[in-house]
C-alpha positions in Angstrom: 101.3 -72.4 69.9 101.4 -75.3 72.3 100.9 -77.8 69.5 103.7 -76.3 67.4 106.0 -76.1 70.4 105.3 -79.7 71.2 105.9 -80.8 67.6 109.7 -80.2 67.7 112.5 -79.0 69.9 113.3 -76.3 67.4 109.9 -74.7 67.6 110.0 -75.0 71.4 113.3 -73.2 71.7 112.1 -70.5 69.3 109.0 -69.8 71.3 110.8 -69.9 74.6 113.2 -67.2 73.2 110.4 -65.0 71.9 108.4 -65.1 75.1 111.4 -65.0 77.5 111.1 -61.3 78.3 107.5 -60.8 77.3 104.4 -60.0 79.2 101.5 -62.1 77.9 97.9 -61.1 77.8 95.2 -63.7 77.4 91.5 -63.1 77.0 90.5 -65.8 79.5 92.0 -68.4 81.8 91.1 -71.1 79.4 93.0 -69.5 76.6 96.1 -69.1 78.8 96.6 -72.9 78.3 97.7 -72.0 74.7 101.0 -70.7 76.0 101.7 -72.8 79.1 104.5 -74.8 77.4 106.5 -71.8 76.3 105.7 -69.1 78.9 106.9 -69.5 82.4 105.2 -66.4 83.8 101.6 -65.8 84.8 99.6 -64.2 81.9 97.4 -61.2 82.5 93.8 -62.1 82.0 91.9 -59.3 80.2 88.6 -60.2 78.5 87.9 -58.4 75.2 85.1 -55.8 75.1 82.8 -54.2 72.5 81.0 -50.9 72.2 77.5 -51.1 73.9 74.4 -50.8 71.7 71.5 -48.5 72.5 68.7 -51.1 72.0 66.2 -48.8 73.7 66.0 -46.6 70.6 65.4 -49.5 68.2 61.8 -50.0 67.1 60.7 -53.5 66.0 57.4 -55.1 65.0 56.0 -57.7 67.5 56.5 -61.3 66.3 54.1 -64.2 66.7 56.7 -66.9 67.2 59.9 -67.2 69.3 63.0 -66.6 67.1 66.0 -68.9 67.4 69.0 -67.0 66.0 72.3 -68.1 64.4 74.8 -65.4 63.4 78.1 -66.1 61.8 79.6 -66.1 58.4 78.8 -69.5 56.7 81.8 -71.6 57.7 80.9 -75.2 58.2 82.9 -75.5 61.4 81.1 -72.5 62.9 78.2 -74.9 63.2 75.7 -73.7 60.5 74.8 -77.3 59.5 74.5 -78.3 63.1 72.1 -75.4 63.6 69.9 -76.7 60.9 69.9 -80.2 62.5 68.9 -78.6 65.8 66.1 -76.7 64.3 64.8 -79.8 62.5 64.9 -81.7 65.8 63.0 -78.8 67.5 60.3 -79.0 64.7 60.0 -82.7 65.2 59.1 -82.1 68.8 56.4 -79.7 67.8 58.2 -76.5 68.8 56.3 -73.5 67.4 59.4 -71.5 66.4 61.1 -69.6 63.6 64.8 -69.7 63.0 67.0 -66.9 61.4 70.4 -67.5 59.9 72.5 -64.3 59.6 75.8 -64.4 57.8 77.7 -63.9 54.6 78.8 -66.5 52.0 82.2 -68.1 52.5 84.5 -70.4 50.5 82.8 -73.2 52.5 79.2 -72.4 51.7 77.2 -69.7 49.8 73.9 -68.3 50.9 72.3 -69.9 47.8 73.7 -73.4 48.7 72.4 -73.0 52.2 68.9 -72.2 51.0 69.0 -75.3 48.8 69.9 -77.4 51.8 67.1 -75.9 53.8 64.6 -76.7 51.0 65.9 -80.3 50.9 65.4 -80.6 54.7 61.8 -79.3 54.3 62.4 -76.3 56.6 61.6 -73.4 54.3 58.6 -72.5 56.4 60.7 -72.3 59.5 64.3 -71.2 58.6 64.9 -67.8 57.1 68.4 -67.0 55.6 68.8 -63.3 56.0 72.4 -62.9 54.6 74.9 -60.5 56.2 73.5 -57.7 58.4 75.3 -54.8 59.9 74.7 -51.8 62.2 71.1 -51.1 63.1 69.8 -54.0 61.0 71.9 -56.5 63.0 70.9 -54.8 66.3 67.2 -55.2 65.4 67.7 -58.9 64.8 69.3 -59.3 68.2 66.5 -57.4 69.8 63.9 -59.5 68.0 65.4 -62.9 68.8 64.5 -65.1 71.7 67.5 -67.5 72.0 70.9 -67.6 70.4 72.3 -70.9 69.3 76.0 -71.1 68.2 77.1 -74.8 67.8 80.7 -73.9 66.8 83.5 -76.4 66.5 85.9 -73.9 64.8 89.4 -75.2 65.7 90.8 -71.7 66.5 87.7 -70.4 68.3 88.9 -68.0 71.0 86.6 -65.3 72.2 83.8 -64.8 69.7 82.3 -61.3 69.7 78.9 -62.7 68.7 78.6 -64.2 72.1 79.1 -60.8 73.7 76.5 -59.3 71.4 74.0 -62.0 72.4 74.8 -61.4 76.1 74.3 -57.6 75.7 70.9 -58.3 74.0 69.9 -60.5 77.0 69.6 -63.6 74.8 70.1 -67.0 76.5 73.0 -68.7 74.7 73.3 -72.4 73.7 76.7 -73.2 72.4 79.7 -75.6 72.7 82.8 -75.9 74.8 85.1 -74.4 72.3 87.7 -71.6 73.0 86.9 -69.7 76.1 83.1 -70.2 75.9 83.1 -72.0 79.2 84.4 -68.8 80.8 81.7 -66.7 79.1 78.7 -69.0 79.6 77.9 -70.5 83.0 75.6 -73.5 82.8 72.0 -72.5 83.7 72.9 -69.0 84.6 73.2 -67.4 81.2 72.8 -70.4 78.9 74.0 -73.9 78.3 77.1 -75.4 76.8 77.0 -78.8 75.0 79.8 -81.0 73.6 80.0 -80.7 69.8 77.5 -83.0 68.0 75.8 -84.0 71.3 72.4 -82.3 71.0 70.2 -84.8 72.9 67.8 -82.9 75.1 68.4 -79.5 73.4 64.7 -79.3 72.6 64.0 -79.6 76.4 66.4 -76.8 77.1 64.8 -74.6 74.5 61.3 -75.4 75.8 62.4 -74.7 79.4 63.7 -71.3 78.4 60.7 -70.4 76.3 58.0 -71.6 78.6 59.5 -70.9 82.1 59.1 -67.1 82.0 60.8 -66.7 85.4 63.9 -68.6 84.3 64.0 -66.8 81.0 63.9 -63.4 82.7 66.6 -64.5 85.2 68.9 -65.6 82.4 68.2 -62.5 80.3 68.9 -60.1 83.2 72.1 -62.1 84.1 73.4 -61.8 80.6 72.8 -58.0 80.4 74.5 -57.6 83.7 77.4 -59.9 82.7 78.0 -57.8 79.6 77.8 -54.4 81.3 80.1 -55.4 84.1 82.7 -57.4 82.1 82.6 -56.9 78.4 82.2 -53.3 77.3 85.0 -51.6 75.4 85.6 -49.0 78.1 86.2 -51.8 80.7 88.5 -53.6 78.3 90.5 -50.4 77.7 90.8 -49.7 81.5 91.9 -53.2 82.2 94.5 -53.0 79.4 95.9 -49.7 80.9 
């Protein structure tokens, strides 16, 4: 909205009229910047929430390697190519890992095209493309994973649900500074945020999380608490009321 309002006086006057007698709700302080040109009041800040998952009841087979997870439909600007670059870098530094990509084909990229790219990069032994997963299948994947990496640079990224799902599962999150992710992820407390396309040292962060069991447990517990105290659907509904 800010960009459109700044582009012409006509749009600015239009938005000022629309928002003049409105109450505005934003999902984070960062996202409130989207309306600062056209809304004189102070927005209500109400983070979104999702239904909790009962992970306790999900049975999974033990895995021999740490799992690095990416979950999103296969839009290029959601960072799927960047994820592959990151995994390749981790393999070059002798990380004994497996990577899972979960998501459906899009107009940008099909599952088959992604598999072809992974073959070209020589990562077929490391990266598994699982396609779209829902319900208990998706929940098992979150429970099986060790770290969630989401290198998004989606221009309209706001408050991605997938981050909330990762927090609930207790996964450390490595992502970018898009949308309100800086409100969701606190550096070193429940993950790390990196500028888009600047992945130097990411292998060290992954190693630190995987081999420092005390740090991993601290981050995992922080994430579960963060979800339970801020991002459940019932908390969102109560805040909205």
